[in-house]
C-alpha positions as CSV (number, residue, x, y, z in Angstrom):
1,M,-8.8,21.7,11.2
2,P,-8.6,21.9,15.0
3,F,-5.1,23.4,14.9
4,T,-5.0,25.4,11.7
5,R,-7.3,27.6,9.6
6,Y,-7.4,28.5,5.9
7,K,-5.5,31.7,5.0
8,E,-5.4,31.8,1.2
9,T,-4.5,29.8,-1.9
10,G,-0.8,29.2,-2.5
11,G,0.2,27.7,-5.8
12,P,-1.7,25.2,-8.0
13,A,-3.4,22.7,-5.7
14,E,-1.9,24.3,-2.6
15,V,-3.4,26.2,0.3
16,E,-1.8,28.5,2.9
17,E,-2.9,27.9,6.5
18,E,-2.1,29.6,9.8
19,A,-2.2,28.3,13.4
20,R,-5.4,28.8,15.4
21,R,-5.3,31.1,18.4
22,G,-7.7,29.3,20.8
23,S,-5.3,28.0,23.5
24,Q,-1.6,27.9,23.8
25,T,-1.5,24.1,23.1
26,R,-3.7,24.4,20.0
27,H,-1.6,27.3,18.8
28,A,1.7,25.5,19.4
29,I,0.6,22.4,17.6
30,G,-0.7,24.5,14.7
31,E,2.7,26.2,14.4
32,L,4.5,22.9,14.3
33,I,2.1,21.6,11.6
34,T,2.3,24.7,9.3
35,C,6.1,25.4,9.7
36,P,8.1,23.6,7.1
37,F,11.3,23.7,9.1
38,C,9.5,22.4,12.2
39,M,7.9,19.6,10.2
40,D,11.3,18.6,8.9
41,L,12.5,18.2,12.5
42,W,9.5,16.0,13.4
43,I,10.0,13.8,10.4
44,A,13.7,13.4,11.0
45,T,13.0,12.5,14.6
46,G,10.4,10.0,13.6
47,F,12.8,8.3,11.2
48,T,15.6,8.3,13.7
49,L,13.4,6.6,16.3
50,G,12.1,4.3,13.6
51,M,15.6,3.2,12.7
52,I,16.2,2.3,16.3
53,F,12.9,0.6,17.2
54,A,11.3,-0.5,14.0
55,L,14.0,-0.9,11.3
56,R,12.1,-3.0,8.7
57,F,8.9,-0.8,8.8
58,T,11.0,2.4,8.7
59,R,12.9,1.1,5.7
60,L,9.6,0.3,4.0
61,I,8.3,3.9,4.6
62,A,11.6,5.4,3.4
63,M,11.6,3.3,0.3
64,T,8.0,4.3,-0.5
65,L,8.8,8.0,0.0
66,S,11.9,7.7,-2.2
67,V,9.9,6.2,-5.0
68,L,7.3,8.9,-4.7
69,A,10.0,11.6,-4.8
70,G,11.5,9.9,-7.9
71,A,8.1,9.9,-9.5
72,D,7.6,13.6,-8.7
73,F,11.0,14.4,-10.2
74,L,10.2,12.5,-13.4
75,Q,6.8,14.3,-13.6
76,L,8.5,17.7,-13.3
77,A,11.1,16.8,-15.8
78,Y,8.4,15.6,-18.3
79,A,6.5,18.9,-17.8
80,R,9.7,20.9,-18.4
81,L,10.4,18.9,-21.6
82,Q,6.9,19.6,-22.9
83,Q,7.5,23.3,-22.6
């Protein structure tokens, strides 16, 4: 909570947050955390650096996230079939 503050509820089990205004650094980090487009850039940069410097660990993380995405997809498909 040092960089963001609660704004409102989003969807089910989601919250909306906004960047805190205290200092310029705090606000900039808060913007980077709450912006989905900015977060994509940080994640892609992390994976790129990981592929260069820590290939095995980065593959493990990528595999774990891929399995999680597949499980989420199956859960959404199951919920759609139940409707």
